[in-house]
N, C-alpha and C positions, 0 to 999 in steps of 0.2 A: 504494499499499500504507499503511496505517494503521500508523502508529509509537508506543511508549509508550517511557518510561523503563525499565520493569520489567514482564514477563509473568509471570503465577504460574497455574502450571496445576496444577489441585485446589484445592478450595474448600472441605474438609474441614477439621480443626483445627488443623494446619500449617501447609496453606495459606493458611485464611484468618487466622491469628494472623501469616503473613509480609507477606501483601497489607495488612494493618494496618500492620505495623512500617515497610514501606517506603513506604506514603502518608504516616505521619509524617513519614520524614524529606525529605517533597517531591517524592519520586517520580510522575511519573502513572501509574499502574499500570492493567493490565488483568488480570482473573481470568479463567480460563476452567474450567468445571467441565460434565462430560460429563452428568452428570445435573443434577436439578433441586436448589434449595435445601431444606436438611432432608431430604435423600433418607434412605434407610437402608440401602443396597446396598453400602457400603464399610465402614470402620472408624469412621464418626463420629456414625452416626445415634442412636434412641433419646432416652431424657430425662436418663438421668445415669449420672456416672463415678464412681470415689473420685478423691481426691488423699489422697498419705500422704506422711509425711516420712519415716519409718523402712522402707527399702526393705530388703527381705529376701533380695530377686533380688542385688542389687548395692548393698551399704552405703554405697559411694562415689559414688552418687547422691545422696546426702543435702543438699550444698549447691546443686545443682539443683533438687532439689523445695522447698526452703526459698525459692530465689529465684521459684521459678512460684508457691509459693503469695501472696508479697508482689506478685506483678503481676496474678494475678487479681483480689486485692482494689483493685490501680491500675483495671484494667478497670473493675470496680463502680462507682467512683468517675466516670471518665472517661466512662460511658454511661447511669450511674443506675437500674442494672439489679442485682437481687439474683441472684448467680451462686453464691457458696460457701457450704455450710452447715458448720459445725463439727460433728463428732459423736463425736470420738475415733476411734481405730483399735485393731482387736484381730486379732493374727496369731498361730495358736496349731496345736498337735500335738503328737506324743509329745516328751516330753523329749528332748534330745539331736537330733529330728529337722531337716533344712536350714532350715526354715522358723523355728524357733524358734531356730535358733542365728546365723542372717541377721539376724532382729529384734534379737535382741539384742546383735549386732554392729554392726548400723548405728546402734540408738537409743543405745547404751554409748558407741561409740568416737566419736558428733559431740554427745554432751550433750544427747540429745534426752529431755524429760521424759516418764519412763515406767513403769511399776509391770509386774510379775510375778505372774501369777494363775493358781491351779491351778481345776480343774475345778469343786470346788464354790463356790468366789468367783464365777465366772463367772457359776452358774446362780442364785447369790443374787444379784447385781445386775440379771440378766435373765434371769427364768425361761422365758422362752421358748427359749433355749439348754439342751440337754442334751449335753455334751460328753462324750466319754468319759472314764472315769474316770482314763486317765495324762496327761488333756490338760494342757499347760503353754501358757499365751500371754502375747504381752507385748502390753499398752496405752499408748497414746498420745496424749497429749492432742491436739496439733496434726493433725487428719485429718479428712475429712469428705467431703462429695460437690460434684460440680460440676454444674449443672445445665447440659446441655451445648447444648440447642435456644439455650436465652438467650445462652449464651456466644458460640456460632458466631453468632448475629444480631449481638451486640455487635460483635464483630471485622468484619464486614461494614460495621456502621453509620461504623467509625471510618475504613474504606477508603472509603466511599463519601463520608461528610463530607468527606475530603481529596481529593475529586476521580478519587476509583477508580472504573474500569468494571469490574461485574461483569458476566460475560455465564453463562448457563446452556445446557445442552442441547446444548453443544459440544464433540465431542471430539477431542483433540488426537490427529493421524495421523504428524505429523512434526516435527523441529525441524532444525535447521542452520545453522552460520556464515553470515550475509550478506556478500555481496561489500566491502560499503561500512562493514564493522565489524558489530558486535552480531548479533542471531539473528533469523531468519525462522521463524514458528510455522505450521504448517498445519494446519486443523480438519477434521472430517470435512464440513462444508459446502464445501469447496474455496473457502475464504477463507484469505488468508496475511497473516499482521501480525508488524511487527516491534518489535524491542526491542533495547534496551543490554543490559539483565540479564534472565537466564531463570531461574524458580525451578520446578523439579518437585516436586511433591507429589501424587503420584497414588496413594498408598497402595500397596493391592493388584496396582495395575496399572504400580508403578512400573519393574520388569523388562522392560515393553515401550518405555519411553522411554530407559532405556541399554541396550540387549542388548547393547553391546561390552562392557560390567564384566563381564558374566556374574555377578550378584552370586548366592549361593545362598541362595535365598529360598523358604519355602515359604507358603501361605497356607491359615489352618486356619478351619474354620465354626466359629462359637462360636452359641450358644442362651441369651440372657440371658432370663429369665423372670420374673412377677410371680405373688403368690398374695395371696389375702385370707385372714387368720389365721381359725381356726374360732371364737375368742372375741374379745371386746374387746381390740384392739391394744395400748391403755394398760395392763389389767390384767396384762399378762405383760412389761411392758418392751420389747415392739416398736417403738415409737413412740419412744424414746429409745436404742436399741440405737446401738451404734459401728458404722463400718463395720467387716466383718470378713472374714477369711481363715483357714481352716481346713483343716487336713488330716486326713482321715478313710479310714484305710485307705491305698490308694496315690494317692487322690485329692483334690486340693484343691476345695474349694467355696468359695463366696463369697457376699456380702449387703450391701445397703444397707438402712438403717431403713425402717419403713413409712411411706408416705405416703398420705394419705385417698384423692387422685386416684387414684394409680398401683397400690400394693398393694404388698405385701412382695419386694423383688429378692433371688433367690435361683438361681445356677445353679454352672456349672461354670468352674474355671480352666483353659484348654486341655482341650477336649475330645476332641483326637486324630484329627478326620477332617479330611484335607487335600484341597484343590478347586483346580479351576481356578475365579479370579475369574468368569469369563464364563459360567460353568457349574454354579451353586451351587442346589440344590434351597432353595429358599427358605421351602417348608411345613413345619411343625415335627410331627414323629412322635409317637404316642402312646408309642413306647420311650422316646423323649428326654424327654419329661415324666416318664414313669415312672423315670426314671433319677436326677432331681431328687427324686421323689416318695419315692424308698426313702430316699434323707439325708435329710428331712426327717420320714418315720416314725419314725427312729433317733434324730438327733438334734435337731430341732425339731418335734416333732408337732402342737403348738398352730398352726402354720404350714400345716399339711397341708390347706388348703381348697381351693375354688375356683381354677382357674387362672385369673386376669385379663387376662394377655397375656403373649406369646411372641413373639420376633423372632430373627430369625439375623442376627448381623453376622460380620464377616472378623478373623482378627489374621495381620498379616503377620510371619513369625517368621526372626530369624538362627540361626546354630548355634548363638552363644553367648549369644542370649537378649536382646540389648540392641538400639539403636539403629544405623540409617546417616543419617549426616548427612554432608555433604562436598561439596567443589567436582569438577566433572567433570575428571579429570587432562588430558584435551584440548581442553576448551573452557573456560577460566578464569572466564568471567564466568556460568556456569552451576553452581547449588547446587543438590542434592535431598536429601531426606529421606524416608523411610519406615520399613518393618521395625521396627516399636516393640514387638511380641513380646509385646503384651497388656498393655502397663502405659505407653505413651505420652501417652495423652490430656494427663495433668494436668502433662506438661511445655510443652504447647502456647505458651506467652508467651515462656518460653525459646528454645525452638527456632524461632520464627518471628524473632525477635532476631538468633541465628544465623544463619540464611539470609537476611536482608538483609544482615547484616554479610558474610556471603561473598560474595556478587555484587555489593555496591555497594564495598567496601576489600579483597577477596580473603583477608581473615582475620578472627578472630574472637580477642577475650579471653576468650571460655569456653572449659572445657578440653574440646576434642573429639579427643583423640587416639584413645581408644577407640571412637569413631564412626566413624574413618575407613572408607573401603571397600576401601583397601589391606591392610587386616588379613587379608582372604579372599585373597589373591592366590595362596596355596598350595591352598585349599581347592578339591576335586574338582569337576567341574563333569557 
């Protein structure tokens, strides 16, 4: 049986970051991924994700977001790849709504540079946006986009350059403590490998790998879309938009600035369609596109042009909308992460380091009490 210092199961955002972090520490790493590199069947597919400092969901995440921002820049320098684009970030809705209150608490409580804009000012700066007249929004400077295909390639490069082996098309079906110490991992090709440390970062499939913990997770089907504006994007500010999240009625819509190659990304944050990750409808229906077009016609009519692309990805949610990052209570050399509840990609540099800390030293200096799995001990199963 071939053995390694560390085995990482799942090579999406957090698994790839953990593999790189472990490899930087001199660990001989094996990464196992059930799909291929760059796949879009889990939560790390596509081309772009937001990075934002002012977290309206959980203001206490600001320090981790700031550290992640700096580490993305470090990864750019380490690999000579352009990953992060600064755009600013706009988060709005009716005055007093949770998104506005949360963004103000997040920015104000952590001295994040920001402004508060009304609907008229939003439209003046970015004419493509026509928010409801009662809209109030927080605009922060330090927010933007991450080119995720390049980011994952960068982490894989770091891991391989340090001697890591990344193996694709191999689904992990079991793991167990080894008789002589460490762990054995079995894949669906009936091969068994051994490791001293084990990281489980299987995204929507994490429940299959830690069934004894009975994590109360739900997997949600998401449909990001890209549109071609009906006019020159530059003429209406579509090319210089901030990333944005706007509550319109009971729904949160979000968008990423126009990209000449990809188009203007607009979609819904939490579609509310819950699925089995192995039985996901991958085709995007006309009704789904129509739901986003209804928003465009109301709030971004000049963006309501041809649909350039649409994909399906998955959110893995917890009841409290934040992450699960922890050591396995019955196997101290095992750490796992998942359930990012729709806002976890940006934290990959820090989460990768946390996972590497947990499996190699048993602890981490990062504050992760709010992410521990045992917070769900009393949750219904």
